[in-house]
Wavefront OBJ file of the C-alpha trace (Angstrom):
o trace
v 96.757 120.839 33.372
v 98.743 121.904 36.416
v 102.218 120.500 36.780
v 101.882 119.840 40.522
v 99.043 119.227 42.996
v 99.528 118.660 46.701
v 97.841 116.512 49.306
v 98.971 118.008 52.610
v 98.900 116.128 55.877
v 97.746 118.324 58.748
v 99.323 117.103 62.009
v 103.079 117.510 62.005
v 103.062 119.317 58.650
v 100.706 122.303 58.920
v 100.078 122.268 62.677
v 102.421 121.386 65.522
v 100.079 120.250 68.293
v 96.622 118.962 69.144
v 95.390 122.548 69.621
v 96.008 123.001 65.859
v 98.571 125.756 66.334
v 100.301 126.337 62.989
v 104.024 126.268 62.365
v 105.487 129.764 61.832
v 105.486 129.412 58.032
v 102.145 127.614 57.583
v 99.898 130.597 56.847
v 102.385 132.042 54.354
v 102.758 128.622 52.728
v 99.011 128.205 52.125
v 98.740 131.721 50.687
v 101.742 131.065 48.447
v 100.035 127.957 47.042
v 97.034 130.095 46.162
v 99.253 132.766 44.588
v 100.987 130.092 42.500
v 97.588 128.632 41.546
v 98.728 125.227 42.818
v 95.761 122.981 43.615
v 95.850 121.351 47.034
v 93.802 119.592 49.655
v 94.523 119.125 53.329
v 94.169 115.421 54.108
v 94.196 114.230 57.690
v 93.663 110.980 59.548
v 92.469 112.998 62.537
v 89.545 111.191 64.146
v 89.022 113.422 67.197
v 86.728 116.015 65.587
v 84.274 116.191 62.665
v 85.716 117.639 59.435
v 83.714 120.874 59.508
v 84.794 121.498 63.093
v 88.468 121.162 62.176
v 88.025 123.624 59.289
v 86.436 126.102 61.707
v 89.231 125.719 64.254
v 91.943 126.049 61.604
v 90.312 129.274 60.469
v 90.563 130.653 64.011
v 94.297 129.886 63.869
v 94.697 131.810 60.603
v 94.619 128.797 58.237
v 91.684 129.577 55.976
v 90.302 126.589 54.084
v 87.087 125.919 52.244
v 85.223 122.866 53.521
v 85.968 120.963 50.303
v 89.697 121.625 50.776
v 89.794 119.409 53.870
v 89.253 115.663 54.032
v 89.416 113.168 56.891
v 88.246 109.547 57.306
v 85.128 110.910 58.979
v 84.221 112.322 55.557
v 83.849 108.718 54.354
v 82.606 106.786 57.355
v 78.905 107.585 57.075
v 78.561 106.165 53.565
v 80.805 103.215 54.416
v 78.596 102.121 57.313
v 75.299 102.794 55.535
v 76.426 100.826 52.474
v 76.816 97.827 54.794
v 73.420 98.241 56.404
v 74.838 99.402 59.733
v 72.584 101.526 61.914
v 73.642 100.686 65.482
v 77.284 101.063 66.523
v 79.568 100.869 69.530
v 82.043 103.726 69.279
v 85.499 103.990 70.821
v 86.407 107.628 70.428
v 85.889 111.212 71.453
v 82.465 112.609 72.499
v 82.430 115.177 69.697
v 82.751 112.449 67.079
v 80.108 110.356 68.836
v 77.688 113.264 68.409
v 78.741 113.556 64.765
v 77.858 109.894 64.164
v 74.457 110.508 65.762
v 73.939 113.503 63.474
v 74.670 111.206 60.518
v 71.758 109.043 61.662
v 73.495 106.249 63.597
v 72.436 104.955 66.979
v 75.507 104.958 69.223
v 75.050 102.303 71.889
v 76.821 101.542 75.168
v 75.837 97.879 74.754
v 77.740 95.085 73.031
v 74.722 94.165 70.871
v 75.555 96.297 67.851
v 76.197 95.845 64.141
v 79.629 97.482 64.111
v 82.438 98.535 66.418
v 83.871 101.833 65.186
v 87.352 102.644 66.496
v 88.688 106.199 66.529
v 91.270 107.946 68.656
v 89.981 107.617 72.204
v 91.731 109.428 75.034
v 89.240 107.897 77.454
v 89.862 104.302 76.385
v 89.435 101.985 79.371
v 88.818 98.391 80.366
v 85.020 98.660 80.135
v 85.130 99.967 76.557
v 87.565 97.260 75.490
v 85.380 94.605 77.125
v 82.265 95.812 75.302
v 84.099 96.005 71.973
v 85.551 92.514 72.395
v 82.141 91.110 73.317
v 80.480 92.820 70.340
v 82.920 91.098 67.989
v 82.938 87.700 69.696
v 79.305 87.360 70.784
v 77.485 89.556 68.310
v 79.499 89.123 65.134
v 79.848 92.883 64.752
v 81.919 94.459 61.997
v 85.218 95.995 63.114
v 85.666 99.410 61.497
v 88.714 101.489 62.421
v 88.329 105.138 61.441
v 91.908 104.927 60.175
v 94.864 102.545 60.358
v 97.228 104.923 62.147
v 99.865 103.017 64.106
v 101.239 105.731 66.330
v 100.294 109.205 67.569
v 102.677 111.743 69.081
v 101.178 113.730 71.939
v 101.925 117.353 72.786
v 104.264 116.313 75.618
v 106.505 114.491 73.143
v 105.341 111.028 74.226
v 103.535 108.508 72.028
v 100.420 106.325 72.177
v 98.816 103.710 69.884
v 96.708 105.021 67.017
v 93.222 103.823 66.122
v 94.649 101.236 63.736
v 96.746 99.692 66.491
v 93.742 99.465 68.841
v 91.677 97.867 66.066
v 94.440 95.321 65.411
v 94.512 94.493 69.122
v 90.776 93.739 69.019
v 91.099 91.763 65.786
v 93.870 89.631 67.272
v 91.979 89.028 70.514
v 88.837 87.939 68.668
v 90.501 86.075 65.792
v 88.651 88.497 63.500
v 89.299 87.234 59.978
v 87.879 89.993 57.769
v 90.335 92.495 56.337
v 90.180 95.772 58.215
v 89.079 98.669 56.016
v 91.246 101.746 55.662
v 89.022 104.809 55.469
v 91.967 107.184 55.797
v 95.048 107.945 53.797
v 96.549 106.468 51.824
v 93.716 104.096 50.883
v 92.663 104.235 47.261
v 89.115 105.360 48.156
v 90.429 108.209 50.288
v 93.017 109.369 47.757
v 90.539 109.200 44.861
v 88.105 111.368 46.822
v 90.901 113.782 47.734
v 91.948 114.097 44.077
v 88.451 114.615 42.758
v 88.465 117.856 40.778
v 92.265 118.222 40.907
v 94.240 117.953 37.687
v 98.033 117.707 37.665
v 100.960 115.909 36.084
v 102.380 115.017 39.494
v 100.686 114.641 42.872
v 102.756 115.090 46.022
v 101.601 113.541 49.282
v 103.294 115.613 51.981
v 103.420 113.910 55.377
v 105.442 113.357 58.545
v 104.367 109.696 58.695
v 106.347 107.200 56.653
v 104.462 104.136 57.791
v 100.797 105.159 57.652
v 101.034 107.569 54.703
v 104.108 107.614 52.518
v 104.795 103.919 52.002
v 101.258 103.335 50.745
v 101.320 106.527 48.673
v 104.442 105.403 46.839
v 102.743 102.107 45.963
v 99.920 104.145 44.413
v 102.338 106.113 42.235
v 102.204 109.384 44.175
v 105.306 111.461 44.837
v 106.249 111.137 48.503
v 107.418 114.153 50.494
v 108.703 113.451 54.006
v 108.558 116.309 56.520
v 110.793 116.032 59.591
v 108.604 118.517 61.496
v 106.322 115.876 63.025
v 106.553 112.547 64.772
v 109.695 111.197 63.068
v 113.160 112.659 62.627
v 115.346 112.716 59.537
v 116.966 109.382 60.468
v 113.647 107.477 60.258
v 113.625 106.735 56.483
v 116.902 104.815 56.666
v 115.688 103.000 59.794
v 112.512 102.047 57.914
v 114.327 101.100 54.715
v 112.226 103.624 52.801
v 113.422 106.346 50.431
v 110.952 109.239 49.997
v 111.147 111.211 46.774
v 111.809 114.414 48.705
v 112.619 115.356 52.294
v 112.242 118.816 53.848
v 112.704 120.289 57.301
v 110.152 123.095 56.923
v 107.305 124.280 54.712
v 109.545 127.141 53.600
v 111.997 124.625 52.137
v 109.144 122.820 50.398
v 107.897 126.125 48.992
v 111.333 126.877 47.500
v 111.200 123.533 45.701
v 107.675 124.210 44.440
v 108.698 127.584 43.033
v 111.352 125.804 40.961
v 108.981 123.018 39.926
v 106.360 125.507 38.727
v 108.585 128.152 37.162
v 111.252 126.023 35.469
l 1 2 3 4 5 6 7 8 9 10 11 12 13 14 15 16 17 18 19 20 21 22 23 24 25 26 27 28 29 30 31 32 33 34 35 36 37 38 39 40 41 42 43 44 45 46 47 48 49 50 51 52 53 54 55 56 57 58 59 60 61 62 63 64 65 66 67 68 69 70 71 72 73 74 75 76 77 78 79 80 81 82 83 84 85 86 87 88 89 90 91 92 93 94 95 96 97 98 99 100 101 102 103 104 105 106 107 108 109 110 111 112 113 114 115 116 117 118 119 120 121 122 123 124 125 126 127 128 129 130 131 132 133 134 135 136 137 138 139 140 141 142 143 144 145 146 147 148 149 150 151 152 153 154 155 156 157 158 159 160 161 162 163 164 165 166 167 168 169 170 171 172 173 174 175 176 177 178 179 180 181 182 183 184 185 186 187 188 189 190 191 192 193 194 195 196 197 198 199 200 201 202 203 204 205 206 207 208 209 210 211 212 213 214 215 216 217 218 219 220 221 222 223 224 225 226 227 228 229 230 231 232 233 234 235 236 237 238 239 240 241 242 243 244 245 246 247 248 249 250 251 252 253 254 255 256 257 258 259 260 261 262 263 264 265
């Protein structure tokens, strides 16, 4: 059994922007994990592109992953909806993901008469979409299915906007929606169990820049929490949040130094 396995967040840890440009030490870091024979998966709450598309784009940036080394909530959503008998959905999200849902066999409607409202990151979110989603929940009794429960997203210009989870909570509040919202992304138990499938280790590190969406839940599940200050939150955020991660690093190179010690000593 390996001593350590890693679940690596993508945004803010491996890549620095929405164009998936890697940090200067990312490519070396991934190769070093392979050289050390440390098992890992890249786990992302990204809901703007299908999983296979992200793997392809990472490859073009020099980050070479196998398709089974990357996992996002969109890896789970098809089975989740089908298990609940959903075939017709209203989707708040990006066109590329809308096509992906169609490829999975779902009818994506522009009408409020649907079986589910699926909420992803939507840079074209507007009044009309919110009105249709609200009507689908209130008038049609549709399920509300956020792709993830992300609270906050940092844009490339350094400004922030609400994540898919925040938009879903807005709709739930407006409609007095009483069912518990599912979490198809990290760190839900279903997502983490799928991410760990085939990995064997004494300790599992979840490495992320997001205390609130990722690390707090990961600690409750017994995972080691590694906070990276390279993303949306600075090094002062843990004390502001009243949360103490197991480890904090300011670069992947620093994390790699720690891993060398953990593996070799």
